[in-house]
C-alpha positions in Angstrom: -46.8 127.4 44.6 -45.4 130.6 46.2 -46.1 133.8 44.4 -42.7 134.3 43.0 -40.8 131.1 41.9 -38.2 130.2 39.3 -38.7 127.0 37.3 -36.0 125.8 35.0 -36.7 123.2 32.2 -34.0 121.1 30.5 -34.8 119.8 27.0 -32.1 117.4 25.7 -32.6 117.0 22.0 -30.7 115.4 19.2 -29.4 118.7 17.8 -29.7 121.1 20.7 -29.8 121.1 24.5 -32.1 123.9 25.7 -32.5 125.4 29.1 -35.4 127.8 29.7 -35.8 129.8 32.9 -39.4 130.8 33.8 -40.3 133.2 36.5 -43.7 132.6 38.1 -45.1 135.8 39.4 -48.7 135.7 40.9 -49.6 132.8 38.6 -48.2 134.4 35.4 -45.3 132.9 33.6 -42.4 135.2 32.3 -39.6 133.6 30.3 -36.5 135.4 31.7 -33.7 133.4 30.3 -32.8 130.9 27.5 -29.7 128.9 27.0 -28.9 126.5 24.2 -25.9 124.5 23.1 -25.1 122.0 20.3 -26.1 118.6 21.4 -23.3 116.0 21.3 -23.7 112.4 22.4 -27.4 112.2 21.3 -28.4 110.1 18.3 -32.1 109.8 17.3 -33.2 111.1 20.6 -31.2 108.6 22.6 -28.1 109.1 24.7 -25.1 107.3 23.2 -22.2 109.2 25.0 -22.5 110.2 28.6 -19.5 112.6 28.7 -20.5 114.5 25.6 -24.0 114.8 26.7 -22.9 116.2 30.1 -20.8 118.8 28.5 -23.6 119.9 26.2 -25.8 120.3 29.3 -23.2 122.3 31.1 -22.8 124.6 28.0 -26.5 125.3 27.8 -26.8 125.9 31.5 -23.8 128.3 31.4 -25.4 130.2 28.5 -28.7 130.6 30.4 -26.9 131.6 33.6 -24.9 134.3 31.8 -28.1 135.7 30.2 -29.8 136.1 33.6 -27.0 136.5 36.0 -28.0 133.7 38.3 -26.7 130.2 39.2 -29.0 127.2 38.2 -29.1 124.4 40.8 -32.3 122.5 40.1 -34.0 121.6 36.8 -37.1 119.8 35.5 -36.0 117.3 32.9 -37.9 116.3 29.8 -38.0 112.6 28.8 -39.1 111.1 25.5 -38.1 108.3 23.1 -39.3 105.1 21.6 -39.0 103.3 25.0 -41.9 105.2 26.4 -45.2 103.3 26.6 -48.7 103.8 28.0 -51.0 101.4 29.7 -54.4 101.8 31.4 -55.0 100.6 34.9 -57.6 100.9 37.6 -57.3 101.4 41.4 -59.8 100.9 44.2 -59.7 101.7 47.9 -62.3 102.1 50.8 -62.6 105.6 52.2 -60.7 105.5 55.5 -62.3 108.5 57.4 -65.1 107.8 59.8 -67.2 110.6 58.4 -66.6 109.2 54.8 -65.1 112.4 53.6 -62.5 111.8 50.9 -59.1 113.5 51.8 -55.6 113.6 50.5 -54.7 110.4 52.1 -57.5 108.5 50.3 -56.4 110.0 47.0 -52.8 108.9 47.6 -53.8 105.4 48.5 -55.9 104.9 45.4 -53.1 106.2 43.2 -50.7 103.8 44.9 -53.2 101.0 44.3 -53.4 102.0 40.6 -49.6 101.7 40.4 -49.7 97.9 41.2 -49.2 96.5 37.8 -47.0 93.7 36.4 -44.1 95.1 34.5 -41.1 93.4 32.8 -37.9 93.7 34.9 -36.3 96.1 32.5 -39.1 98.7 32.7 -40.2 101.1 35.5 -43.0 103.6 36.1 -42.2 107.2 35.0 -45.6 108.8 35.6 -49.3 108.3 36.3 -52.1 110.3 34.7 -55.5 110.1 36.4 -58.2 110.1 33.7 -61.2 110.2 36.2 -62.1 109.3 39.7 -65.2 107.4 40.7 -67.0 107.7 44.0 -69.4 104.9 44.8 -69.9 104.4 41.1 -70.4 108.0 40.1 -68.1 108.7 37.1 -66.5 111.7 35.6 -65.0 113.2 38.8 -61.7 115.2 38.4 -61.1 116.1 42.0 -62.9 114.0 44.6 -61.5 115.9 47.7 -64.2 116.8 50.1 -66.8 114.5 48.6 -68.6 111.9 50.7 -68.4 108.3 49.8 -67.4 104.7 50.8 -65.6 103.4 47.7 -63.0 105.5 45.8 -61.7 104.4 42.4 -59.4 105.9 39.8 -59.0 105.1 36.1 -55.6 106.2 35.0 -52.8 105.9 32.4 -49.5 104.6 33.6 -46.3 105.9 31.7 -43.4 103.5 31.7 -39.9 103.6 30.3 -36.9 101.4 30.2 -34.7 101.6 33.3 -31.5 102.0 31.3 -32.8 105.1 29.4 -34.3 106.7 32.4 -31.2 106.3 34.6 -28.8 107.3 31.9 -30.7 110.6 31.4 -30.6 111.2 35.2 -27.0 110.3 35.3 -26.1 112.9 32.7 -28.0 115.7 34.5 -26.4 114.8 37.9 -22.9 114.6 36.5 -23.5 118.1 35.1 -23.9 119.3 38.7 -27.6 119.7 38.7 -30.3 118.4 41.0 -33.4 116.9 39.4 -36.7 118.5 40.6 -38.7 116.2 38.5 -39.1 114.3 35.3 -41.8 115.4 32.8 -42.9 113.4 29.7 -42.2 115.7 26.7 -45.5 114.8 25.0 -47.5 116.0 28.0 -45.4 119.2 28.2 -45.7 119.9 24.5 -49.5 119.2 24.6 -49.9 121.6 27.5 -48.3 124.4 25.4 -49.7 123.5 21.9 -53.2 122.2 22.2 -56.4 123.8 23.3 -58.9 122.0 25.7 -61.3 121.3 22.7 -58.4 119.8 20.6 -57.6 117.4 23.5 -61.2 116.4 23.8 -62.1 116.0 20.1 -59.0 114.0 19.1 -55.7 115.5 17.9 -52.3 114.3 16.9 -49.4 116.4 18.2 -46.4 115.8 16.0 -43.1 117.0 17.4 -40.7 116.9 14.5 -37.2 117.3 15.9 -33.8 116.7 14.4 -33.3 113.0 15.1 -36.8 111.8 15.7 -40.5 112.6 15.4 -42.6 112.1 18.5 -46.4 111.5 18.1 -48.8 112.2 21.0 -52.5 111.4 20.4 -54.9 113.2 22.7 -58.5 112.0 22.9 -61.2 112.6 25.6 -59.1 115.3 27.3 -56.1 113.1 28.0 -53.1 111.4 26.4 -54.3 108.3 24.6 -51.2 107.1 22.8 -47.5 107.9 22.1 -45.1 106.8 19.5 -41.7 107.8 18.2 -40.5 107.6 14.6 -36.7 107.4 14.0 -36.7 110.2 11.4 -36.5 114.0 11.6 -34.8 117.1 10.2 -31.3 115.5 10.3 -32.4 113.3 7.4 -33.2 116.5 5.4 -29.8 117.8 6.2 -28.2 114.5 5.1 -30.1 114.6 1.8 -28.8 118.2 1.2 -25.3 117.1 2.0 -25.4 114.3 -0.6 -27.4 116.3 -3.2 -25.2 119.4 -3.2 -22.0 117.3 -2.3 -21.1 119.6 0.6 -20.3 119.1 4.3 -23.0 118.5 6.8 -22.2 121.8 8.6 -22.7 123.8 5.4 -25.8 121.7 4.5 -27.4 122.6 7.9 -26.8 126.3 7.4 -28.2 126.2 3.9 -31.3 124.4 5.1 -31.9 127.0 7.8 -31.3 130.0 5.5 -32.7 128.9 2.1 -34.8 125.8 2.8 -38.3 125.4 1.4 -40.4 122.3 1.8 -42.4 122.7 -1.5 -41.1 123.0 -5.0 -44.2 124.9 -6.1 -43.4 127.7 -3.6 -39.6 127.8 -4.0 -38.0 130.8 -5.8 -35.8 130.0 -8.8 -34.2 133.4 -8.7 -33.0 133.1 -5.1 -29.4 131.9 -5.5 -26.7 130.8 -3.0 -23.2 129.4 -3.3 -21.9 126.2 -1.9 -18.4 125.0 -1.2 -18.4 121.4 -2.4 -16.4 118.5 -1.0 -13.1 117.9 -2.7 -13.1 121.4 -4.3 -12.1 124.9 -3.3 -14.5 126.4 -5.9 -18.0 127.4 -4.9 -20.9 126.3 -7.1 -24.2 128.2 -7.4 -27.6 126.7 -6.7 -31.1 128.0 -6.5 -33.8 127.6 -3.8 -35.8 125.6 -6.4 -33.1 123.1 -6.7 -32.8 122.9 -3.0 -36.6 122.3 -2.6 -36.3 119.4 -5.1 -34.1 117.7 -2.5 -36.2 118.7 0.6 -39.7 118.0 -0.5 -39.4 114.2 -1.0 -38.0 113.7 2.4 -40.6 115.9 4.1 -43.3 114.0 2.2 -41.8 110.8 3.6 -41.9 112.1 7.2 -45.6 113.1 6.9 -46.5 109.8 5.1 -44.8 107.9 8.1 -46.8 110.0 10.6 -50.0 109.2 8.8 -49.2 105.5 8.6 -48.3 105.4 12.3 -51.5 107.1 13.3 -53.4 104.5 11.2 -51.4 101.7 12.9 -52.4 103.0 16.3 -56.0 102.9 15.2 -56.8 106.7 15.4 -56.8 107.8 11.7 -60.6 108.1 11.5 -61.1 109.5 15.0 -59.1 112.7 14.5 -60.0 116.3 14.4 -56.6 117.3 13.0 -52.9 117.6 13.5 -50.8 120.1 15.3 -47.1 120.4 14.4 -44.2 121.6 16.5 -40.5 121.1 16.8 -37.6 122.8 15.1 -38.0 121.2 11.7 -41.6 122.7 11.1 -40.2 126.3 11.1 -39.0 125.8 7.5 -41.1 127.7 4.9 -43.9 125.8 3.3 -44.0 122.9 5.8 -47.6 123.8 6.7 -49.0 123.7 3.2 -47.1 120.4 2.4 -48.5 118.9 5.6 -52.0 119.8 4.8 -51.6 118.0 1.4 -49.9 114.9 2.7 -51.9 114.4 5.9 -55.2 115.2 4.2 -56.5 116.9 7.4 -56.6 120.1 9.3 -53.1 121.1 10.3 -51.6 124.0 12.2 -48.2 124.9 13.6 -48.0 125.6 17.4 -45.5 128.3 18.5 -45.0 129.4 22.1 -46.4 132.9 22.8 -43.6 134.3 24.9 -41.0 136.9 24.0 -37.6 135.3 23.2 -39.0 131.8 22.5 -41.4 132.3 19.6 -40.1 129.3 17.7 -41.5 125.8 17.5 -38.2 124.3 18.7 -38.9 125.8 22.1 -42.4 124.2 22.5 -41.3 121.3 24.8 -39.2 123.5 27.1 -41.9 126.1 27.5 -44.5 123.4 27.9 -42.6 121.9 30.7 -42.7 125.1 32.7 -46.4 125.5 32.0 -47.0 121.8 33.0 -45.0 122.1 36.3 -46.8 125.4 37.1 -50.2 123.8 36.7 -49.8 120.3 38.0 -46.8 120.1 40.2 -46.8 121.7 43.6 -43.3 123.0 43.5 -41.5 124.5 46.4 -39.2 126.5 44.3 -36.8 129.1 45.4 -38.3 132.7 45.5 -37.0 134.8 42.6 -35.5 137.3 44.9 -33.3 134.6 46.4 -31.6 133.3 43.3 -30.8 129.6 43.5 -27.2 128.7 43.9 -25.3 125.6 42.6 -24.3 123.1 45.1 -20.6 123.2 46.0 -20.1 119.5 46.1 -16.7 118.0 45.7 -15.6 117.0 42.2 -17.1 113.7 41.3 -19.5 113.7 44.2 -23.2 113.2 43.6 -25.4 116.2 44.1 -27.3 116.2 47.4 -30.7 115.0 46.5 -33.1 112.1 47.4 -32.4 108.9 45.7 -33.9 108.3 42.2 -36.1 105.5 43.4 -37.3 107.6 46.4 -38.2 110.4 44.0 -40.2 108.0 41.8 -42.1 106.8 44.9 -43.1 110.3 45.9 -43.6 112.1 42.6 -47.3 111.0 42.1 -48.4 112.9 45.2 -47.9 116.1 43.2 -50.3 115.4 40.4 -53.5 115.9 42.4 
């Protein structure tokens, strides 16, 4: 990377669309701008309305642009959902140089060889994660460039997704007038921000509890081992409050954010609030304790489902612990409830940057860290602020084709 770049991440969630602008100065990341907007058109992490999603993206981008005073033209987009799957594969090539020194071309060829895998027609490759390289049978090599050998192999994890979900996501971003610099798997991005090197090696579950869904990423042996998405999140808590207090969803969300507590034992009976109920113009008073009686059973269910899914994936007895992130875990007493329900070591991961010290920003910040470390961007220098393309209305932004981008993206991971 050049010494002074801007990287913009776009996190399209069920409740919020977030745009985070990171400035890379001599290798250090500074978060200089954040934009967020209510997310319309997304249900349980999936796009259900293109036009509403496009407008939400535009609103978030405009918010970030006003904060920093620049025009955003290119973004890295996060992708997640229950359509994501992982599969292991193996690639082998002969070293082509006469002196048998392994170069960039050999690495590119072995990665291309590893991508040769039979896929159903509705799926396509999103990413490829090298676990290790082997040179003439020698294992455990992370970067084989410059080594001498005859046979180069790679063991990798291939990330695939459904074509419909991937292309709908790209379609929304393009219709919002943005160019796509790259697509990043949210689980990898969150893991970059939330987990230490030892946690990735020893076996850890990263649970990102969002509004519409909960994404699980299991790291073992230093790399991503499994991913899964559960169709439950903070919106279910809001819905329970809505029915329990007989109030509108908008009021229930505000009450959850301001007075919510995940454990009855830690809720205050003397903390009161008033609620305007449906079908009445008279407010009724409730306590935080009464609210916690509604919230705790649903949060217990979420943690129970997380534990059952980890067991189904076969990692329950291999784990060092759990790391929680996502907007829902910022509620008071979530940590203590998780420790009880998951019966393991649990901590909450929060980005350590001014302005984004909240678990809901973990994915967006993680994307910037991931791109900084693994993707050789050719970003616009910070002193030459990026400008939006002035394409005619309805015209697609000037950018390489989507399939061309997929063909070339893996060169950047080595």
